[in-house]
C-alpha positions, -999 to +999 in steps of 0.1 A: +749+727+234+717+743+248+691+721+265+661+714+243+626+723+253+602+694+260+567+688+272+550+656+282+522+643+260+487+654+269+461+630+284+445+621+250+478+615+232+492+586+253+465+561+240+475+568+204+510+553+209+496+522+225+468+518+199+489+524+168+491+493+146+501+482+111+464+487+101+457+519+120+486+545+118+467+570+140+473+596+112+446+619+099+446+641+067+431+675+058+431+683+021+422+713+000+413+708-036+421+739-056+411+750-091+446+749-104+475+725-102+498+730-072+531+748-076+555+728-053+580+757-051+553+781-038+539+754-015+573+750+001+576+788+006+541+788+022+551+758+044+583+775+056+564+806+067+536+787+085+561+762+101+579+790+118+547+802+134+539+768+151+567+757+173+546+727+184+550+713+149+588+714+153+585+686+178+597+650+176+584+623+198+608+608+224+604+578+248+611+584+284+613+559+313+577+566+324+560+586+296+564+597+261+572+634+255+576+660+228+609+676+222+617+705+199+641+699+170+659+717+142+643+695+115+626+713+086+597+699+066+598+694+029+568+692+007+567+661-015+545+647-043+521+621-030+536+586-033+526+569-001+490+556+006+468+581+024+475+584+062+506+563+060+526+560+092+543+591+105+559+579+137+586+552+138+601+545+172+636+541+158+636+574+138+638+611+148+613+627+125+586+653+124+551+642+132+534+657+102+539+659+064+527+681+036+521+664+002+505+674-031+489+657-060+477+676-091+454+703-077+453+690-041+473+700-010+472+676+020+484+680+055+488+647+074+493+647+112+500+620+138+472+621+163+496+622+193+507+657+182+473+673+176+436+667+169+415+679+140+406+711+156+442+720+164+455+709+130+428+730+113+446+761+125+478+751+107+460+738+077+440+770+073+472+792+075+490+769+051+463+771+024+459+808+029+496+814+026+499+793-006+468+809-022+483+844-015+516+834-031+499+818-061+476+848-067+496+879-057+472+902-076+443+892-052+465+899-021+483+932-029+489+943+007+501+912+025+514+917+060+546+900+071+540+868+091+532+874+127+556+862+154+554+827+168+517+818+175+520+784+193+549+776+216+552+742+232+521+751+251+503+740+282+481+709+283+445+722+283+433+689+298+452+694+331+445+731+330+407+726+331+403+692+347+427+688+375+410+688+409+425+722+419+409+738+389+373+730+398+360+766+401+378+777+370+364+748+351+328+754+363+329+791+353+343+783+319+318+755+313+289+777+322+301+804+298+308+780+270+274+763+274+256+796+271+276+806+241+273+772+223+255+776+190+236+752+168+258+753+137+268+722+117+282+694+137+277+712+171+254+700+198+237+725+221+228+716+256+213+730+288+228+717+320+196+725+338+175+701+317+166+667+331+183+641+309+157+624+286+154+586+285+177+568+260+157+550+233+170+517+220+199+515+244+184+493+272+180+456+278+159+433+255+141+402+266+171+381+257+195+403+277+221+426+263+237+411+232+272+418+220+279+449+200+277+442+162+311+446+146+316+450+108+340+424+095+357+421+061+388+413+042+418+434+052+436+452+023+467+433+012+493+458+024+471+473+052+465+505+033+433+523+041+403+520+017+392+556+010+358+566-005+352+603-010+317+617-014+309+652-027+274+665-024+255+698-019+250+705+018+215+722+016+194+691+008+212+670+034+206+697+060+169+696+050+168+658+056+183+663+091+158+690+099+129+667+089+141+644+117+147+673+141+184+665+146+218+679+138+236+670+105+261+649+125+234+628+141+214+623+109+244+611+089+256+589+118+221+573+120+223+568+082+256+551+086+242+526+112+212+520+091+234+513+061+252+486+082+218+471+090+209+469+053+243+456+042+254+432+070+236+398+074+221+395+109+226+432+118+189+440+117+184+427+153+217+438+167+231+465+190+255+489+174+278+515+190+295+545+176+325+566+188+322+604+183+348+629+192+337+662+209+359+692+204+363+708+238+374+741+224+337+748+216+330+745+253+361+756+272+382+786+261+414+772+244+434+780+213+456+750+218+470+733+188+474+701+209+448+675+215+418+688+234+388+666+228+365+641+246+347+611+231+311+602+233+300+566+229+264+562+215+244+530+212+213+519+194+194+486+197+178+477+164+157+450+181+139+479+199+135+503+170+149+498+134+134+530+119+157+559+108+136+583+130+141+560+160+179+558+154+181+596+151+161+602+183+182+576+203+216+590+192+206+626+197+193+620+233+224+602+243+247+628+229+229+656+247+233+637+280+270+630+274+280+665+264+267+684+294+294+702+313+288+679+343+292+648+322+323+660+305+339+671+338+332+637+354+347+617+325+378+638+320+386+642+357+386+605+359+411+602+330+433+629+344+432+612+378+443+580+363+473+597+346+483+616+377+479+586+401+512+582+420+511+544+416+505+547+378+532+574+373+560+551+386+550+522+362+576+520+334+564+532+300+565+498+283+541+484+309+519+514+305+519+507+267+507+471+274+480+483+298+467+510+274+469+487+245+447+462+263+422+489+271+422+499+235+415+464+223+386+460+248+373+493+235+375+482+199+354+451+207+326+474+220+324+496+190+308+492+156+320+524+138+334+558+144+326+592+129+342+627+131+328+661+120+350+692+118+321+714+107+329+742+083+364+747+070+359+784+076+386+798+052+388+836+047+366+848+018+396+859-003+411+824+001+379+804-001+371+814-037+403+797-048+394+764-031+369+740-047+366+714-019+380+705+015+383+669+027+390+652+060+400+616+065+416+594+092+433+560+092+409+533+103+408+503+126+371+499+118+348+515+091+342+551+098+336+584+081+347+620+085+328+651+073+337+687+066+320+714+046+332+742+024+309+768+009+278+749-003+296+716-006+297+688+019+326+662+018+321+629+035+351+605+035+347+569+044+379+550+055+381+514+063+407+487+067+386+464+045+383+458+008+345+455+008+323+486+001+288+473+006+280+495+037+292+526+019+271+517-012+240+513+010+247+548+026+250+564-009+218+547-021+198+561+008+210+596+001+203+595-036+169+579-030+161+610-010+171+633-038+207+641-028+231+641-058+263+623-048+296+621-066+319+593-053+356+585-058+371+552-045+408+545-039+425+514-053+437+489-026+438+454-041+466+441-062+443+439-092+431+475-087+466+489-082+478+471-114+450+488-133+461+522-119+497+516-131+487+503-165 
């Protein structure tokens, strides 16, 4: 029997194992809503072709003495009708199983991925190929000269974190960061920065007369079986971009500010609070990498409503902090520290179960210092021949706290709120603000309570 190929989990992935819980599965979903119902036979053919191109997705997760690792397998994925709640658990420590699934429901195809395998940027490569392959099979007249699938695209590849952020890579990192900084654009969800600019002061993130208060945390009633409450919003992107431009900020910052302001409106006592938001930053936009594995950093932004409770003030505060935290120097310092922790000889010899306890404790402390989380994948960027067969694209993640994800396709913007709670008052306040500013919003809400689910089955 030949020895199987394996790779150790990357720096970002280790925390997901320790942070996974019955409430938060650490699974995210990309969905394409088509104009016609899905043909499961053709979807399976498309999946077979794409699966053979991405060897990383052949992996199963194994537990070593000191770290988790990915090992290749002979398992094959099978498409299935959607029966489980969205973003249900994919990894079970006592099972040998693939770390992703493909499901369908009516006219929607969904790819769900365990975050220890890949992030949204990496999974988007697989998702884009899967949708393109299915659309081509479903509409052969539109794709008369289809080439045979290319050879394997993604082997069990290098870890881009250690490639760029190990101490021995300083010069390579610096050159890559400089090039990426100059090439960075101002498209949806991306932040431009100039490492030569003096960082501006942070508005609303300092001390108040009463000292620094605790971060406000949204609380609510957990769903009965811990399934995620999902609220999907569909709206035209142009008027929302116009509102963001009125405030002189990116679409990501504007909608994040709107989210925090919705909490202020909906939560008693939140009007004089500090709030903090976690925001992932795709490092592929800054450092050359085509990795399908995790390759992102996280920015943590704060705003103090006791200092400024206006929407303009929130936007300005968040934008200034994000610019500071996403300079090449700031990203380098943060990620070298994390890599140094992982490669520290004393840490490396600590048994994996104790590492899980340590990382789990760090995650719980981190959760107590956050109000919400957001994620923006920007444009779905499907080929034109494929895009005209796709009505909408959605992104969602399992949630330990209220959060939203955003992604655009054509002239439509999809915002998906996920929450472990039954209550929807914050999301309603968010929608009211958009509609009051002239943005038409269509909303769909998942059923989570026993009463709601009984109505669905009736």
